[in-house]
N, C-alpha and C positions, 0 to 999 in steps of 0.2 A: 504493499499500499504506499503511495507517494504521501508527501507532506501535505499537498492541498486535500487530498482525500481524507487524511487524518483529522486535519482542521475541520472539513465538513461534517465527518462524522462525529467530532466533539461538539460542534455546534448543535447538530441535530439531537445529540444526546442530551445537552444542557436544556434546549428547547423542550424536548420531550418531558423530561423531569421536571421541568418548572411548571409545565401546563398541566400535567396529569397529576402531579403530586404536590405542586405550590411550594416547591422546594428550589430555591435559585442558586443552590451552591454547586458550582461548575464540577466540584470533584466528584458529585455522585456518579455522573456519565451513564453510559449505557447499562452496566451491570448493576448499578445502584437503582436504576428503574426497573430493570427485570426483577431485581430482589424485591422491590416494593409492590411490584404487580403481583409477585407470589403472594406476598403477605395480604394483600388485598383480596386475591381469590380465596385464600384461606378463611380471611374474615367472613366474606360472602358466603363461603360453604358453611361456616359456623352459625352465622346469621340464619340463613334459610333453612339450616337443619332444625335450629330452634323454633323458627317459625313453623316449620312443618310438624313439630312437636305439639305447638300450640293448637294448629289447626285441626289435626287429628287427635287431640287430646280429649279430656273427659266432656267439655260442652258439646262438641260435635257428636260425639259417640253417645251422649244422654239425649240430644236431640233425635238423632236417627233412631235408636231404640224406643225413645218415648213417643214419636210419631206412630211407630208400629204398634205400640201399647193401645194409644188412643185410638187408632183406626181399628185394632182388633176387637176392643170393647164395643165401639160404635157398629161395628159390623156383625156382632154376636158371635165371635169365634168361627167366623166364616171359612178360615182356612183348615178347620178341623172337620166341620159339617159338610162342607162342599168339596173337598179334596176328591173324592171318588169321582164325582161329576166332572171334575176339572180334567182329570185323566181320560176320562170318556170323549171330553169334546176335542182333545188333541188329534183324534182320528176321525172325527165326524165329518161329514162334508161340507164343504165351503160354500157359504152363500154371501153374495153382496160384494160390493166394490173393494178393490185391493190390488196389489201387485203380486203378492206371493201367497201361498197357503198358510193357514194358521200353524200347521206343524213346521213349515218351512220359516216362518217367523220366529217360532220358539227355538229351532235349531241355530238360526243366526244368532239370536240372544245369547244361547247357550255356547256358541262359538267363541263368543267374546268373554262370556262369565266363566266357562269352565277353562282355566288357563292354569298357569305355574303356581298360582296361589294354592291350587287344591293339592299339589305335592310339597311346595316349598313353604307355604303359608301355615299348613297345618302343623308341619314338623317343628317349625320356629314357635309356634304357639305353645306345643306341647313341651318343646325344650325349656322355655322360659317360665311357663305357669304349671307345669306338670299336666297329668291327664285330666285334671278338673277343667282345664282350658276347653276341652271338647264339649263339654255340658253348656258352657257358656256360648259356644259357637252355635249349638243347638237352639239356645234362646234367642240369639240374634237371628237365627234363621226362622224361628217360628214366628216371631213379631213381624220380622221382614217380609214373610209371605203376605200379610195384609197390606203391606207398603206396596209391594209388587203388583199384588191385585189392583189397587187403587190406581198405580201409574198405568197399566195395561188398560184399565177402563177409561181414564182421561185422554190416552194417546188415541184412542178410536173416536171418542165424543167429539174432540176438537181438531182432529186431522184436517188437512186440506189437500188440494191437487196443485202441483207447481206447473209452470210454464210448459213443461215436456209431457204434462198429463200423467205423470207420476204422484204417487202418494207421499205427502211430507208430514211427519208428525212427532210429538215428542214434548218435552217439558217446555221449550221455546213456544210451541204453538198452544199448548194448554194454558200458559202463562198469558199469552198475548190475547187469545181468543176466549179464553175463560175468565180471566180477572180483569179484562179491558185494556185498551190501548196506552193508558197511564202507566201501566206496568211494564211497557216495552223495554225499558232499560234492564229491568230485571231479566227479561227473555234473552236480551243481548248479551248480557253478563254471563248467562249459562253457555250461550252458543260459542263465544269466545273461548271460554274455558274448555269447552268440549273439543274445538279445533286444536288448541295447544295440547290437550292431553293426547289426541290422537297423532299429533305429529311428534311430540317430543317425550311422550311418557308411556302409558300402558300400550298404545297402538303401535309403536316401532322400536324405539332403542332397547328398551327392557326385555321385550319378547325376543328381539333379535339376538340380543346378549345371551339369553338363555339358551336359544338353539345353538349359536356357535360355540358357546363354552362347553356344553354338552357333548356336541359332536368332536371337539377338539380333545376333550379328556377321554372319550371313549374310543374314538377311532383315529385321532391324530389330524383331523381334516383342518385346513387353514381357515380361520375365521373369515378373513376377507373374501374368499372364493365361496364360502357358505353365504355369506350375506348377499353377494350378487346373485347367486342362484334364486335364494329366497325372493329377491326383489322382482327377478324375471317373472317367476311363478305368481307372485303377488299382482303384478302389472297385467298378466294375462288374464287373472280373474276379475280383477276389480274394475277394469276398462269395460266389462259386460254389465257393470251396474248391479243392483239388488237381484236381479234374476240370476245372474251368473254367481254372485256369493252365496245366495240361498241354496242353489243346486248343490254347490261343493258342501255346505255346511250340512244339508239334510242327508247327505251321503257319509260324510267324514265323521260327524259329531256323534251319531249313534254307534258307528265303527269303533272310534277311540272310546267312547264311554264303556262299551261292552268289553273290549280287550282289557281295560284297566280294571274294571269291577270284576271280571273272572281272575285276574292276576292277585288282586288284593283279597278276594275271598279265599284263594288257594293259600296264601301266607296265612291268613286267620285260621283256617280250618287245619292247618298242619300244626297250630298250636292251640287244637280245641280246648285243652284242659285248662287254658289261660284265659278263655273268653269271658267266663263269669267274673274271675278276680279282676279282669280289666274293666268291666262294668262298675265293679266295687270301687276301683281306684278313680274312675270318673266321677262318680257320685260323691264319693268322700272327699276326694281332692278338690271338688268345686266349691266346698265350704269349710274344709279345715286346712287344705294345702298339702301337696306332695311335691316338692322340688326334685329335679334330676340331682342336684349339687347341694341339697340341704338348704338351710335357710330358715329366718324368722317365719312361723307359720302365717302371720297376719299379712307380711309382705307377699308371701307365696301366693295366698288367697287373692290379694289386690292383683298380681301379676296374671293369675288364672282368669279373673274376670276381665281385666283390661285387653290382655293378648287374645283371649277367646272370643270377645265381642269385636274387638277390632278386626281380627282375622276372619271373622265370620262375616262381617260387613264388607271387607275387601274382597272375599271371596264371591258372594252371590250378589253383591252390587246393589242390592235392595236399598232404595232411597237416594242413590246417586243420580239417577234420572237417564242411564244409559239404554237400558233394556226397553223402555217404551218407545225409543226411536224406531226400533225393529219391529215392535208389536204394531206400531201404526200402519205398517204396510200389509197387513194381513187382510184376506178376503173375507170379510165379515160386515155385519151391519149391526150387530149386538155387542156394545161395549163391554157388558157384563161378561159376555162369554170370553172374549179376549183377555180380560182380566184374570179370570179363573185359569185360562192357559198360560198366562204369564206368571202365575205364582207357582206353578209346577217347576218353573225353572230353578227357583230358589230351593225347593224341596229336593230336586234331583242333584243340584250343585253342592248343597251343605248336607243335608239329612242323609244323602246317599253316599256320595263321593267323597266328600270330607270325612264323614263318619269311617268309611272303609280304610282310608288313609291313616287316620288316628289309630284305629284298632289295630291296624298291621304293625304300627310303630310300637304301641303298648304291649300287646301280646307276645312280641319278640323280646321285649326288654330293653331293646336298641336305645329307647330314649334316656336310659341312664348312663350309657357309653359316653365318657368324657371324650370331648373334641368332635363329636358328631352332631351337626345341625343342618337344618336346611335340606336341599336336595340328597347329599350324601347320608343324610338320617333315613330317609325314606329308602334310599338305595340299599342300604344295609339291611333294612327290613326284607326287601326282596331277594337279596342275595342269601338271605338266611336258609331259605329252601330251593331257591333256583341258582344259586352260584353266580358265576359270571353271566350266563344268558339273563338271569333276573336284572342284572344292572343294565343289560343292553335292552332289554323290554322297557324298563322305565325309562332310558334314555328315549326310545321310540315314543312312549306315551308324553313325555315332556315336549318333545319336537312338535308332535301333532297339536297338543294343548297349545302351545305358543303359537304355532302358524294360524290355527283357527282364530285365536284372539286378535292376531294382526288384520284378518279379514272382517272379522265383527266390528272392530274398531275403525277400520277405514271406512266403512259404511256410517257409523255413528258420526265421525268427523265430516264426512262429506254432506250430511244433512244439516249438521251446525253451519258448516261453511256456506252452503246453499240459502240457509236463512238470513246470513249476513250479506251476501254478495249476489245471490240470484242464480239461475240455472247457467248464465252465460260462462261462466268460469269453472264449471266442475271438472273439466278435462285439466285445467291448471292445478286444482286440487289434486287430483289423482296423481299427476306427473310429480308434484313436489311430495306427495306421500311415498311413492316409491323410491325417490331418492334418498328420503329420510331412512327407509328400510335398508337400502344399500350401503348408507353410511353407518348402520348399526354394528357392522363387523369392523369398522375401522376406528371408532371412536369409543372411549371410555369417559363419558361426561356425567361424572358422579353429581356435579352441581345442576345440571339440566334434569337429571332424574328427580333430585330433591325439590326443585321447583315445579316440576311436572306433577309430583305427588301432592304438592300444595294446592296447585289448581285442581287437581282431580276432587280433592276435599272441597274445594270452593263450588265445584259443580253441585254438591249436594244442597248447599244452602237456599238457592232460588228454588230448588225443586221441592225442598221440604217446605218452605213458605207456601207454594202452590199447592201442595197436597193438603195443608191444613186449612188454607183458605178455601179450597174447592171441596173440603170434606162434606158439607151439604149435599153437592151434587152427587158426589160418590154414594152417599147413604140413600138419596132419592133414586137414583138409577139402579141400585141394588134392590130397593124395596118393590119398585115397579117391576123389575124383571122376574122376581121370584113370586110376586102375588099373580102376575100373568100366568106364570106355569102351574 
């Protein structure tokens, strides 16, 4: 480097450090600026992590569960009394306007809902809070079914047709059309959060990272190549719209669910003598506390409640407002029937799949092994009877779970994007989404994931406000339907 270049570099370093960090000391130079940028990044990461803890802290979890409790009481335990009817409706003939069948709408919602949280989230909750955490996941799911029913009902009642003749619905529409135009800022807030989560959170980076890391660990495949392949597959599917996404979902979701259910049942029944003791640990641990590494009982119970409810909500997404976007596309004219079908998604996701994951971890005793948590903990449970093939089978399930989550969230984000910018720019949204998927194997964006988690939590706020504000409509529609029947 010549002397003039050195002077120019020094001047640019001085200017950069002075402007960015308000420090006029020439001695800082470029390395000082980089150092301070690093400190700034760490500060931002700590700040957003703290904000994430606040957003997903007790107040939001109480609001989520509290809304479910309120709706459960007002609806007269509908999620128990009408559950058999709900499952019958899944396979009933479709009647009315819509883009896809009710089954396809449920499959699309499950594609987004049944994800890595069913494998990783359950293991994390049990490791932190003991087997009792599974009980609190059940509680979150039980009350969440009333919430999911209400979301599905409102999605059908207040859906509209876009400029392309396709159905659009979800929280942004039942806020705007149900609560009135003065509430449009709340609808916009939800839609913005939905787009950000689809681009930077659940929809892309975290799922792609789960796939690439699993395939790298199991088969040594390069993350960058895997992410590009995923992006190509995603592009082929999502550019076909909801018809294409739903066709894939209604084939892949039942297949992956059956494979996973059969595998977990095999693990559980291989340890049949531990099934009853496992349920004993679940119920006793919910109120007295049983931690993998010991600890004060009161603190363990607190962790069981907090982790169980939080992971239950994360897993089934009841109250977050994502699933009703898919529900709105169903071919039906009866809001109550789609609401009933929607609530089965929470039952399948948490009461069935998460329960089987939890039991497989508890009956094998792997949750007490030090150093095992997350996916490796579930993998250890599978390997206990299947050996290496068990670990490979779990990798296969995790890849399918994550891939279908990408597809489901691409549609959620697209409908939010359309609400904000209209139908003319849908191809732009899809193109950006595919690029984000491809980048997932190249980037380790911890800060963006934390921010996305925050925005995901903030999605719930406008949705819960709408559910409570429109609860008289929910009750009226429910009474009208069952009085007619």
